[in-house]
C-alpha positions in Angstrom: 46.8 -17.2 -39.8 48.4 -13.8 -39.8 52.2 -13.3 -40.4 52.4 -12.1 -36.8 51.3 -15.6 -35.6 54.0 -17.3 -37.6 56.9 -15.7 -35.7 55.9 -16.3 -32.1 54.8 -19.2 -29.9 51.2 -19.2 -28.9 52.0 -18.0 -25.4 54.2 -15.2 -26.7 51.4 -14.1 -29.1 48.7 -14.2 -26.4 51.0 -12.2 -24.1 51.5 -9.6 -26.8 47.8 -9.4 -27.4 47.1 -9.1 -23.6 49.7 -6.3 -23.3 47.9 -4.5 -26.2 44.6 -4.9 -24.5 46.0 -3.5 -21.3 47.4 -0.5 -23.2 44.3 0.4 -25.1 42.2 0.0 -22.0 44.6 2.0 -19.8 44.7 -0.9 -17.4 47.6 -1.8 -15.1 48.8 -5.4 -14.8 47.9 -5.4 -11.2 44.3 -4.3 -11.8 43.9 -6.7 -14.7 45.2 -9.6 -12.5 42.8 -8.7 -9.7 39.9 -8.5 -12.2 40.8 -11.9 -13.7 41.2 -13.5 -10.3 44.9 -14.3 -10.4 47.8 -13.0 -8.5 49.8 -10.1 -9.8 53.0 -12.2 -9.8 51.3 -15.0 -11.7 49.9 -12.5 -14.3 53.4 -11.0 -14.7 55.0 -14.4 -15.1 52.5 -15.3 -17.9 53.0 -11.9 -19.6 56.8 -12.4 -19.5 56.6 -15.9 -20.9 57.5 -17.8 -17.7 54.4 -19.9 -17.7 51.5 -20.8 -20.1 48.0 -19.4 -20.1 45.4 -21.8 -18.8 42.2 -22.3 -20.7 40.1 -20.8 -17.9 42.3 -17.7 -18.0 41.9 -17.3 -21.8 38.1 -17.5 -21.4 38.3 -14.8 -18.7 40.4 -12.6 -20.9 37.9 -12.9 -23.8 35.0 -12.1 -21.5 36.8 -9.2 -19.8 38.1 -7.5 -22.9 35.3 -8.4 -25.3 37.6 -10.1 -27.8 37.5 -13.6 -29.3 39.8 -16.5 -28.8 40.8 -16.0 -32.4 42.0 -12.5 -31.5 44.1 -13.8 -28.7 45.9 -16.4 -30.8 46.5 -14.1 -33.7 43.9 -15.2 -36.2 42.3 -11.8 -36.2 44.3 -8.6 -36.8 45.4 -6.7 -33.7 43.7 -3.6 -35.0 40.3 -5.3 -34.3 40.7 -4.7 -30.6 38.9 -1.7 -29.3 38.8 -0.3 -25.7 36.2 -2.1 -23.6 34.3 0.2 -21.2 33.8 -2.1 -18.2 32.7 0.7 -15.9 29.4 0.7 -17.8 27.1 -2.2 -17.0 26.3 -4.3 -20.0 22.7 -5.4 -20.7 22.1 -9.1 -20.5 22.5 -11.0 -23.8 19.7 -10.3 -26.2 18.6 -7.0 -24.5 19.0 -3.6 -26.0 20.3 -0.8 -23.7 17.4 1.5 -22.7 14.8 -1.0 -23.9 11.7 -0.2 -21.9 10.4 -3.8 -22.5 13.4 -5.4 -21.0 
């Protein structure tokens, strides 16, 4: 586990990672909460350490931002996160964009 993970609780570390993902994706907390299906106040409470992240929310975060659970819990360096272009529709798993046979 990275040195970063040794200094924070898992919820604090996840919240730091989520804040980083919001920043690099230029996404507000309000918009992220809406996209994740939770209220803005609940999202803020989680980010600020007032409540724990539920497993379903972690799965939604990994799907939404294209990161692994290992990234969220600090087992992968924070530098591995890249902006995720959600405005562009992704091809279904196993298909290549622009593939005429798809």
